[in-house]
C-alpha positions in Angstrom: 89.0 70.9 -92.5 90.5 67.8 -94.3 88.4 64.7 -94.4 91.3 62.6 -92.8 90.9 61.8 -89.2 93.4 62.4 -87.2 95.8 59.1 -85.8 96.7 60.6 -82.5 95.4 60.6 -79.0 92.4 58.0 -79.3 93.7 56.3 -82.3 92.1 52.9 -81.7 89.0 54.6 -81.1 88.9 57.0 -84.1 90.8 55.2 -87.1 88.3 54.6 -89.9 86.6 51.3 -88.5 87.5 47.9 -89.9 83.9 47.0 -89.6 83.3 49.6 -92.5 86.2 48.6 -94.6 85.3 44.5 -94.1 81.6 45.0 -94.6 80.2 43.3 -97.9 79.0 45.6 -100.3 75.6 44.5 -99.8 75.6 45.9 -96.3 73.6 48.9 -95.4 74.8 52.1 -94.2 72.4 51.5 -91.2 73.9 48.0 -90.5 77.3 49.1 -90.5 76.5 52.3 -88.4 74.9 50.2 -85.7 77.6 48.1 -85.4 80.1 51.1 -84.8 77.8 52.7 -82.3 77.5 49.3 -80.4 81.5 49.1 -80.4 82.0 52.5 -78.9 79.4 51.8 -76.1 81.9 51.8 -73.6 82.9 55.1 -74.4 79.8 56.8 -74.8 78.5 55.3 -71.5 81.7 56.8 -69.4 80.7 60.5 -71.2 77.2 60.1 -69.9 78.5 58.8 -66.2 80.8 61.6 -66.4 78.0 64.2 -67.2 75.8 62.8 -65.1 78.2 63.2 -61.9 79.0 66.8 -62.9 75.5 67.7 -63.0 76.1 71.4 -64.1 73.3 74.0 -64.5 72.6 76.0 -67.8 75.6 78.3 -68.8 78.0 77.0 -66.2 78.8 73.5 -67.9 82.5 73.9 -68.1 83.2 70.4 -67.4 80.2 68.8 -69.5 81.1 70.8 -72.4 84.6 70.3 -72.5 84.2 66.4 -72.0 82.0 66.4 -74.9 84.0 68.6 -77.5 87.5 67.1 -76.2 86.1 63.9 -77.5 85.0 65.1 -80.9 88.3 67.1 -81.1 90.3 64.0 -80.5 88.3 62.4 -83.5 89.3 65.2 -85.9 86.5 67.4 -85.8 87.4 71.2 -85.8 86.0 72.5 -82.6 84.8 76.2 -82.2 84.1 76.9 -78.5 82.2 79.9 -77.1 80.4 80.4 -80.1 77.3 82.8 -80.0 78.2 84.5 -76.8 77.9 81.4 -74.6 81.4 80.2 -73.2 79.9 76.7 -72.6 78.3 76.4 -76.5 80.4 74.6 -79.3 80.1 73.6 -83.0 82.1 70.7 -83.8 82.2 69.8 -87.9 83.8 67.2 -89.7 83.8 66.6 -93.4 83.6 68.7 -96.5 80.9 69.7 -99.2 77.1 69.0 -99.0 74.9 68.0 -97.5 75.3 69.3 -94.1 73.5 67.6 -91.1 73.5 69.0 -87.9 73.2 67.1 -84.7 71.9 68.6 -81.4 73.8 68.0 -77.7 72.4 69.2 -74.7 74.2 68.7 -71.1 72.6 71.2 -68.7 71.1 69.6 -65.5 68.4 71.1 -63.0 68.6 72.6 -59.9 67.7 71.1 -56.5 67.1 67.6 -58.1 70.5 65.4 -56.8 69.8 61.9 -56.7 72.0 58.6 -56.3 71.2 55.6 -59.1 68.7 54.0 -56.3 64.9 53.4 -56.7 64.1 55.4 -53.6 64.9 59.1 -52.8 68.5 59.6 -51.9 70.2 62.5 -53.1 73.9 62.6 -53.5 74.3 66.0 -52.2 71.3 67.6 -50.5 69.7 70.6 -52.7 72.7 70.3 -55.5 71.7 69.7 -59.2 70.6 66.6 -61.0 70.1 65.5 -64.3 66.3 65.0 -64.3 65.6 65.9 -68.0 68.4 63.4 -69.2 70.5 65.8 -70.6 73.4 63.9 -69.9 72.2 61.0 -72.0 71.1 63.3 -74.9 74.6 65.2 -75.3 76.4 61.7 -75.0 74.2 60.0 -77.6 74.7 63.0 -79.9 78.0 63.1 -80.0 78.7 59.1 -80.3 76.3 59.5 -83.1 78.1 62.2 -84.8 81.3 60.4 -84.5 80.1 57.0 -85.7 78.9 59.0 -88.9 82.1 60.9 -89.3 83.6 57.6 -89.6 81.5 56.1 -91.7 82.0 59.0 -94.1 85.8 58.7 -94.1 85.5 55.0 -94.7 82.9 55.6 -97.6 85.1 58.4 -98.9 81.9 60.6 -99.4 81.4 64.2 -99.5 79.2 65.5 -96.7 79.6 67.6 -93.6 78.2 66.5 -89.9 78.1 68.9 -87.2 77.4 68.5 -83.4 76.1 71.6 -81.9 76.8 71.9 -78.1 73.8 73.3 -76.9 74.1 74.5 -73.2 71.3 76.0 -70.9 68.1 74.0 -72.4 66.4 74.4 -69.2 65.3 78.1 -69.3 68.3 79.6 -70.9 67.4 79.4 -74.5 70.9 78.3 -75.7 69.6 77.4 -79.0 67.9 80.7 -79.7 71.1 82.5 -79.6 72.5 79.7 -81.8 69.8 80.3 -84.3 70.1 84.1 -83.8 73.8 84.2 -84.8 73.2 82.0 -87.9 74.8 79.2 -87.0 72.4 76.8 -88.7 72.2 79.0 -91.8 74.1 76.5 -93.9 72.6 73.1 -92.6 70.2 71.0 -94.8 68.5 69.3 -91.6 68.9 69.2 -88.0 68.4 65.9 -85.9 68.0 65.7 -82.1 66.3 63.3 -79.7 65.2 63.5 -76.0 65.1 61.1 -73.3 61.7 59.4 -72.1 59.7 56.9 -70.5 58.7 55.6 -73.8 60.0 55.2 -77.5 58.3 57.4 -80.1 59.3 58.8 -83.2 56.1 60.9 -84.2 56.3 63.9 -85.5 55.0 66.6 -82.9 55.2 70.2 -81.4 55.7 72.1 -78.3 54.3 75.3 -76.6 56.1 78.7 -77.1 57.5 79.9 -74.1 58.4 83.3 -72.9 59.7 83.9 -69.2 60.3 87.0 -67.0 61.6 88.2 -63.8 59.6 90.8 -62.3 61.2 92.8 -60.0 59.1 95.1 -57.3 61.0 97.8 -55.3 59.1 99.3 -52.6 60.3 101.3 -49.1 61.4 99.6 -46.1 60.2 100.4 -42.7 59.6 98.4 -39.2 56.8 96.3 -39.9 55.4 96.8 -36.3 56.1 100.3 -35.3 56.1 102.1 -38.7 54.1 100.3 -41.3 52.9 103.4 -42.5 56.0 104.4 -43.5 56.6 101.4 -45.5 55.6 100.5 -49.0 55.6 96.6 -49.4 57.4 95.0 -52.4 56.1 91.4 -51.4 52.6 92.9 -51.5 53.3 94.1 -55.2 54.3 90.2 -56.2 51.3 89.1 -53.9 48.8 91.4 -56.0 50.4 90.8 -59.5 49.9 87.1 -58.5 46.3 87.4 -57.4 45.4 89.1 -60.4 47.1 86.8 -63.0 45.4 84.0 -60.9 42.2 85.3 -62.0 43.2 85.7 -65.0 43.2 81.9 -65.8 39.8 81.9 -66.5 40.0 83.8 -69.1 42.6 82.6 -71.4 42.8 79.6 -73.9 42.2 76.2 -72.4 45.5 75.2 -73.9 47.8 78.2 -72.5 50.0 77.5 -69.4 50.9 80.2 -66.8 53.6 79.3 -63.7 55.5 81.4 -61.3 57.8 81.1 -58.5 58.4 83.8 -55.9 62.4 83.9 -55.8 62.8 86.4 -53.3 59.9 87.5 -50.7 62.0 90.1 -48.3 64.5 89.4 -45.6 62.5 89.3 -42.1 59.0 89.2 -41.0 59.5 92.6 -39.4 60.7 94.5 -42.0 58.5 95.7 -44.7 60.1 94.2 -47.9 61.8 96.9 -50.1 62.4 94.2 -52.9 60.6 91.3 -53.9 60.8 89.2 -57.4 58.6 86.8 -58.8 59.9 84.4 -62.1 57.1 83.9 -64.5 56.6 81.3 -67.7 53.9 81.8 -70.1 53.1 79.3 -72.7 50.8 78.6 -75.7 51.0 76.3 -78.9 51.1 79.6 -80.9 53.6 82.0 -80.6 51.4 85.0 -80.9 49.2 84.0 -78.5 52.1 83.3 -75.9 53.1 86.8 -76.5 49.8 88.4 -76.0 49.3 86.5 -72.9 52.7 87.7 -71.5 51.6 91.0 -72.3 48.8 90.4 -69.8 50.7 89.4 -67.2 53.0 92.6 -67.5 49.8 94.7 -67.3 49.0 92.6 -64.2 52.5 93.5 -62.7 52.2 97.5 -63.7 48.5 97.4 -61.8 49.8 95.5 -58.9 52.8 98.2 -58.7 50.2 101.2 -59.0 47.9 99.6 -56.3 50.3 98.8 -53.8 52.7 102.2 -54.1 55.6 100.3 -55.3 57.5 100.3 -58.5 58.1 97.2 -61.0 60.5 96.4 -63.5 60.7 93.2 -65.6 63.5 91.2 -67.4 62.8 88.7 -70.2 64.6 85.8 -69.6 63.8 83.6 -72.6 61.8 82.9 -75.3 61.0 79.8 -77.5 59.1 79.0 -80.5 57.1 76.1 -80.7 58.6 73.1 -82.3 57.7 73.1 -86.2 56.9 69.4 -87.2 58.7 67.9 -90.1 57.2 64.6 -91.1 59.5 64.1 -94.2 62.5 63.7 -91.6 60.1 62.0 -89.1 59.7 59.2 -91.2 63.1 58.3 -91.5 63.4 58.3 -87.5 60.5 56.1 -87.1 61.5 53.6 -89.5 65.1 52.9 -88.1 63.4 53.0 -84.5 60.8 50.3 -85.6 63.6 48.3 -87.3 66.0 48.5 -84.0 63.3 47.7 -81.8 62.9 48.4 -78.0 64.5 47.8 -75.0 64.6 44.8 -72.9 65.3 44.8 -69.1 67.9 42.2 -67.5 66.6 41.0 -64.1 68.3 43.3 -62.2 67.1 45.9 -64.1 63.5 44.6 -63.8 63.9 44.5 -60.2 65.1 48.3 -60.1 62.3 49.6 -62.2 59.6 47.6 -60.1 61.0 49.1 -56.8 61.1 52.6 -58.4 57.8 52.1 -60.1 55.9 52.0 -56.7 57.3 55.5 -55.8 55.5 56.9 -58.9 52.0 58.6 -58.6 49.8 57.0 -61.1 51.8 56.2 -63.6 50.3 56.3 -67.2 52.5 53.6 -69.1 52.8 49.9 -68.0 55.8 48.4 -67.0 56.8 46.7 -70.0 56.2 49.2 -72.7 59.9 50.1 -73.0 60.1 47.3 -75.5 57.4 48.8 -77.7 57.4 51.6 -80.1 54.6 53.9 -79.9 51.9 54.5 -82.8 53.2 57.1 -85.2 50.6 59.8 -85.2 51.2 63.9 -84.5 51.4 64.6 -80.9 51.0 68.1 -79.2 53.1 68.3 -76.1 52.7 71.1 -73.5 56.1 71.7 -72.5 58.8 73.9 -74.4 62.0 73.4 -76.0 64.4 76.1 -77.7 64.6 73.5 -80.5 61.6 75.4 -81.5 63.8 77.9 -83.0 66.0 75.7 -84.8 63.0 74.1 -86.3 61.4 77.3 -88.0 64.8 78.1 -89.6 66.2 74.7 -90.6 64.4 71.1 -91.4 64.5 69.7 -88.0 63.1 66.2 -86.5 63.7 64.7 -83.3 62.5 61.3 -81.4 62.5 60.0 -77.9 63.6 56.4 -76.2 63.2 54.9 -72.8 65.7 55.8 -71.0 63.3 55.9 -67.5 61.2 53.6 -66.1 57.7 53.9 -67.7 55.3 56.4 -66.3 58.3 58.4 -64.9 57.8 62.0 -65.4 60.5 64.5 -66.8 62.0 66.6 -64.1 61.8 64.0 -61.2 64.4 62.1 -59.1 63.2 59.2 -60.4 64.4 60.2 -63.8 67.9 60.9 -62.3 68.1 57.5 -60.8 67.3 55.6 -63.9 69.3 57.9 -66.0 72.3 57.2 -63.8 72.4 53.5 -64.2 72.1 50.7 -67.3 68.4 51.2 -67.8 69.1 54.9 -69.0 72.4 53.9 -70.7 70.4 51.3 -72.9 67.9 54.0 -74.2 70.7 56.2 -74.5 72.5 53.9 -77.2 69.5 52.9 -78.8 68.9 56.8 -79.2 72.6 56.8 -81.0 72.1 54.0 -83.3 68.5 55.5 -84.7 70.6 59.1 -85.0 73.3 57.5 -86.7 71.1 55.3 -89.3 69.3 58.4 -90.0 72.0 60.9 -90.8 73.8 58.1 -93.0 70.3 57.8 -94.7 69.8 61.5 -95.3 73.2 62.1 -96.3 72.7 59.8 -99.2 69.2 61.0 -100.0 69.4 64.9 -101.7 65.7 64.6 -102.5 64.3 63.9 -99.3 66.5 66.6 -97.8 64.9 69.0 -100.5 61.6 67.6 -99.9 62.1 68.2 -95.7 63.2 72.1 -96.8 60.0 72.3 -98.9 57.9 71.1 -95.9 59.6 73.5 -94.0 58.7 76.5 -95.9 55.1 75.1 -96.3 54.5 75.0 -92.9 56.0 78.3 -91.9 54.5 80.3 -94.5 55.9 82.3 -97.6 55.9 85.5 -95.2 57.7 84.1 -92.3 60.8 86.2 -91.0 62.1 85.0 -88.1 62.5 87.4 -84.9 63.4 85.9 -81.7 60.7 85.9 -79.0 63.2 87.1 -76.6 64.3 90.1 -78.8 67.6 91.2 -78.6 68.9 90.3 -75.1 72.4 88.5 -74.7 72.4 85.2 -73.3 71.5 85.3 -69.5 74.8 83.6 -68.4 74.1 84.2 -64.9 70.6 83.2 -64.5 71.4 80.0 -62.5 73.9 81.7 -60.2 
């Protein structure tokens, strides 16, 4: 598309900023971009607040996806919606020519964690979803950074392309895997991302590979009291499987993780259940180990079915590679994060943090650590993310900022609470600034981009061929329904 930003709609917001035009020649791109991101703070907070209020689950994020993509479209980005078979996925592109930088934007919420922006448990709607992983902040900051970089490219008259990828269903839906599988990152030089956290950290790191599946047992219904011999309990199959997997835990690598939840255990105690279902996640830092462990879980399911006279089938729900570190890119993030610095709480934020902290179990970080930047060193995380698949195909790096009160775990109501008020917004704005400044540096530094590509190829190996761990299945658009 053309390089010119449209002057309609949000004209005052999206016209090439006077800050860039008036900047003295010696001003660095980082300085100008930090000012530009700060200038649009109110709009960024408004976006995040809307997404926090929408709190939509994976593949159901219609309002959230539209809110972010419409903002970019008003700014002159060419927006392709419904990409890779996912109605809420989008790719927004601005600029022409090389290099091309991608910025990831997530926006899905988690079930059952509705919470007001208060330091005590207070669901807005009991049992409704909530942004317990901060993806409303993630999406808004990434969009704000991408928009700022586009305005900088326009003002500088530079060649270069910035793409913001709207990536749905990170929480168990593997949206980025389908984008990767569809080749939507194939012409990108580097991909940048960030994540909400209780700390500021741009260290290179990795995650665990993850494969999940829903195991469905089918038996025969009968009266549980008067004719139990005529029935075959599907729930017995689930329980036998779980028992065998729990015994298996003694004989798996210590860095493996296996979790499950029974999603359907029958309808009434006096009916022998003819259907039952259990949902499993299997994780390990190495993808081949995760696949091998998943096959052992499948074997346990088959044995359980045989032993209980039931039948079992399973559906692979998602699969993610571990994040492949890229120190070449991480160093740029770390430099900008340290230059900008951490987060200071205002008195009212300090009071909120102290009250919320009293609800945490054994918080590991002290209050006040949100002002600090964590030491730069490799970190192995035990969680999983579909960013992993992107990182094995394109040089990729990310970082974290303190959007939550120090010591707050992800996927908690405390994360929802802080993410809905100024503590979360401050961390989000820090992230937007680091993203924008880093993107500008990389757009000006072809040598670093080439070095990042060389590092990717070295780490993944010369013989690497990408194959999605979830196979050729279509996106599970109804997995949260």
